[in-house]
ZAMARGU-4260 file (C-alpha; in steps of 0.2 Angstrom, whole numbers, plus 5000, padded with zeros to 4 digits):
<rodrens>
0) 6016/6969/5846 | 6020/6969/5827 | 6020/6985/5818 | 6015/6984/5800 | 6022/7001/5796
5) 6040/6998/5803 | 6047/6997/5786 | 6040/7014/5780 | 6049/7031/5782 | 6043/7042/5796
10) 6040/7059/5788 | 6033/7075/5794 | 6016/7071/5787 | 6015/7054/5795 | 6005/7051/5811
15) 6015/7055/5827 | 6022/7040/5836 | 6026/7049/5853 | 6022/7064/5863 | 6031/7075/5875
20) 6024/7088/5887 | 6029/7105/5883 | 6034/7118/5896 | 6033/7135/5888 | 6049/7145/5891
25) 6055/7162/5884 | 6073/7157/5880 | 6074/7138/5880 | 6071/7129/5863 | 6062/7113/5862
30) 6074/7098/5864 | 6068/7091/5847 | 6058/7098/5832 | 6040/7092/5833 | 6029/7087/5819
35) 6014/7097/5827 | 6008/7103/5844 | 5993/7096/5853 | 5983/7110/5863 | 5975/7102/5878
40) 5968/7118/5886 | 5961/7132/5874 | 5971/7149/5873 | 5984/7158/5863 | 6001/7151/5859
45) 6017/7161/5855 | 6030/7151/5846 | 6044/7152/5833 | 6045/7140/5819 | 6061/7130/5814
50) 6065/7142/5800 | 6057/7158/5807 | 6067/7173/5813 | 6052/7180/5823 | 6038/7173/5835
55) 6021/7171/5829 | 6005/7171/5840 | 5991/7159/5836 | 5976/7166/5844 | 5961/7157/5851
60) 5966/7139/5849 | 5953/7127/5853 | 5956/7113/5867 | 5959/7097/5859 | 5966/7104/5843
65) 5982/7099/5834 | 5992/7113/5827 | 6003/7107/5812 | 6017/7119/5816 | 6035/7114/5818
70) 6040/7124/5833 | 6058/7128/5839 | 6052/7138/5853 | 6036/7139/5863 | 6036/7155/5873
75) 6029/7157/5890 | 6026/7176/5888 | 6009/7178/5879 | 6005/7159/5879 | 5988/7156/5888
80) 5985/7139/5880 | 5990/7125/5892 | 5993/7106/5893 | 6003/7107/5877 | 6011/7091/5870
85) 6024/7090/5856 | 6020/7077/5844 | 6035/7067/5836
</rodrens>
């Protein structure tokens, strides 16, 4: 299949080209820095951004929403959202 966008630079605001399931963990960082996180099942998400020194809690995220947040960590403690996918 040809890709008419293959010659363009892939930036953080460009659409994602792949997704990876996220398993929240209290001490392990994500393997790569995502463009955003897809929330499959509604709930709260505790994460730390790539340039943050502290965690932040995103409350009451809706199922099916995309959170445009570049997370380094997605914590298990306090995260009630599920079926999270990192978008790259």
